[in-house]
C-alpha positions as CSV (number, residue, x, y, z in Angstrom):
1,M,4.3,70.1,-19.2
2,E,6.1,66.7,-19.1
3,T,8.5,68.1,-16.4
4,L,5.5,69.3,-14.3
5,K,3.9,65.8,-14.8
6,T,7.0,64.0,-13.8
7,K,7.5,66.1,-10.6
8,L,3.9,65.2,-9.6
9,D,4.6,61.8,-10.1
10,E,7.7,61.6,-7.9
11,S,5.7,63.7,-5.3
12,K,2.9,61.0,-5.3
13,A,5.7,58.0,-5.4
14,Q,7.3,59.6,-2.2
15,Q,3.8,60.2,-0.4
16,E,3.1,56.5,-1.3
17,L,6.3,55.2,0.2
18,G,5.7,57.1,3.5
19,D,2.3,55.4,3.8
20,E,2.0,52.6,5.8
21,M,1.1,50.1,3.4
22,F,4.7,50.1,2.3
23,M,7.8,48.9,4.3
24,S,10.8,50.6,5.0
25,A,14.2,49.0,4.5
26,A,14.5,48.0,7.8
27,D,10.9,46.5,7.9
28,L,11.8,44.6,4.8
29,R,14.8,42.9,6.4
30,T,12.9,42.3,9.7
31,Y,10.4,40.6,7.5
32,M,13.1,38.7,5.4
33,T,14.6,37.4,8.8
34,E,11.3,36.4,10.2
35,M,10.5,34.7,6.9
36,Q,13.9,32.7,6.9
37,M,13.1,31.7,10.5
38,A,9.8,30.5,10.0
39,K,11.3,28.1,7.1
40,A,14.3,27.0,9.4
41,M,11.6,26.1,12.0
42,K,9.9,24.1,9.5
43,L,13.0,22.2,8.6
44,V,13.6,21.6,12.1
45,D,9.9,20.6,13.0
46,G,10.3,18.2,9.7
47,M,13.6,16.6,11.0
48,D,12.0,16.1,14.6
49,R,9.0,14.3,12.9
50,A,11.5,12.3,10.8
51,E,13.8,11.4,14.0
52,K,10.5,10.5,15.7
53,A,9.3,8.1,13.0
54,R,12.8,6.4,12.7
55,H,12.8,6.1,16.7
56,D,9.2,4.4,16.6
57,L,10.3,2.0,13.6
58,I,13.5,1.0,15.5
59,K,11.3,0.1,18.5
60,R,8.7,-1.9,16.3
61,M,11.5,-3.7,14.5
62,A,13.4,-4.5,17.9
63,E,10.3,-6.7,18.8
64,P,10.0,-9.9,16.9
65,I,6.8,-10.8,15.3
66,D,4.8,-14.1,15.9
67,L,5.7,-16.1,12.7
68,T,2.4,-18.1,12.6
69,P,1.8,-20.2,9.2
70,E,-0.7,-17.3,8.1
71,R,1.6,-14.6,8.7
72,L,4.5,-16.3,7.0
73,Q,2.4,-16.6,4.0
74,E,1.7,-12.8,4.4
75,I,5.6,-12.3,4.3
76,L,6.5,-15.0,1.3
77,Q,3.8,-14.4,-1.1
78,P,4.8,-10.8,-1.8
79,L,8.3,-11.6,-1.6
80,K,7.8,-14.5,-4.5
81,S,6.2,-12.0,-6.7
82,K,9.1,-9.3,-6.2
83,L,11.5,-12.1,-6.8
84,R,9.7,-13.2,-10.0
85,S,9.5,-9.4,-11.3
86,A,13.1,-9.1,-10.6
87,A,14.2,-12.2,-12.3
88,E,12.0,-11.0,-15.3
89,R,14.1,-7.8,-15.3
90,G,17.2,-9.9,-15.6
91,E,18.3,-8.9,-12.2
92,T,20.1,-11.5,-9.9
93,E,19.4,-9.9,-6.6
94,L,16.8,-7.8,-4.5
95,L,16.7,-5.8,-1.7
96,V,14.6,-7.4,0.8
97,M,14.8,-5.7,3.8
98,R,16.3,-2.3,4.9
99,F,16.6,-1.4,8.8
100,P,18.7,1.0,10.9
101,S,22.1,-0.5,12.0
102,S,21.0,0.3,15.6
103,L,19.4,-3.2,15.2
104,C,22.6,-4.7,15.4
105,S,24.4,-5.1,18.4
106,D,27.3,-3.7,17.4
107,K,25.6,-0.8,15.2
108,G,26.7,-2.7,12.1
109,R,30.4,-2.8,12.7
110,A,30.5,-6.4,11.7
111,I,28.3,-6.3,8.6
112,N,30.6,-3.2,7.3
113,N,33.8,-5.2,8.0
114,A,32.4,-8.4,6.3
115,D,32.6,-10.3,9.6
116,P,31.9,-14.0,9.0
117,D,30.0,-13.9,12.2
118,W,27.8,-10.8,11.3
119,P,24.4,-12.6,11.8
120,D,25.2,-12.9,15.6
121,T,24.7,-9.1,15.6
122,L,21.3,-9.1,14.5
123,T,18.4,-8.4,16.9
124,G,14.6,-8.1,16.6
125,R,12.8,-8.6,13.2
126,P,16.3,-8.4,11.2
127,R,17.1,-11.6,13.2
128,Q,13.8,-13.3,12.3
129,A,14.5,-12.5,8.5
130,Y,17.9,-14.0,8.8
131,E,16.6,-17.1,10.3
132,L,13.8,-17.3,7.8
133,W,16.4,-17.3,5.0
134,Q,18.6,-19.6,6.7
135,N,15.8,-22.2,7.1
136,Q,13.8,-21.9,4.1
137,L,15.4,-19.6,1.4
138,R,18.8,-20.9,1.8
139,P,17.9,-24.6,0.9
140,A,15.9,-23.4,-2.1
141,G,19.6,-22.0,-3.4
142,F,19.1,-18.3,-2.2
143,R,22.2,-16.3,-1.1
144,L,21.7,-13.5,1.4
145,S,24.2,-10.7,1.7
146,A,24.1,-7.6,4.2
147,M,25.8,-4.2,3.7
148,I,25.7,-0.7,4.7
149,I,23.6,1.0,2.4
150,E,23.5,4.8,3.9
151,W,26.3,6.8,5.6
152,P,24.7,9.7,7.3
153,G,27.4,11.9,8.9
154,G,30.2,9.2,7.8
155,F,28.6,6.6,10.3
156,P,26.8,3.4,9.4
157,G,23.1,4.1,8.8
158,D,20.8,1.5,7.2
159,V,21.7,-1.9,6.7
160,G,20.4,-3.8,3.5
161,F,19.6,-7.6,3.1
162,F,20.1,-8.6,-0.5
163,L,18.6,-11.9,-1.7
164,K,20.9,-13.2,-4.7
165,W,20.2,-16.0,-6.8
166,G,22.1,-17.5,-10.1
167,E,25.4,-18.0,-10.5
168,A,27.6,-17.6,-7.3
169,K,30.8,-15.6,-7.7
170,K,33.9,-17.8,-7.2
């Protein structure tokens, strides 16, 4: 009786596999391929959106802002707070600006090579940030360093401006 039941179960299983509700191996492979393609399309779409956002950022940062006294206060007030918090944590430097190296006339080469004339390569808002440091923060004893902080594909990516205080290295 056990044998008869097993044969009936096998017959039923074969019937169900042949039914339209079940996929054949070829259908399953096609389904897997379509799912992988859909995931890849999502990744490509995400990369396209990220590239567009980066392009929009570069466009905005290439345009200098009008530094009215009010706008200057809007910039300096949060900066003071961040500096105070960093000092409380015992830090002696703070990343104050990050921007694409394409906002440098040489795509970041001078910054990467520690060329003393690197500030001359700055454009747009990074140039304004450098001038703000030069005119207001430098006289207060702050130092500024710039370095390439990201290397996509082995090429200079983003530049970081670091505001430093405390003992100067000799």
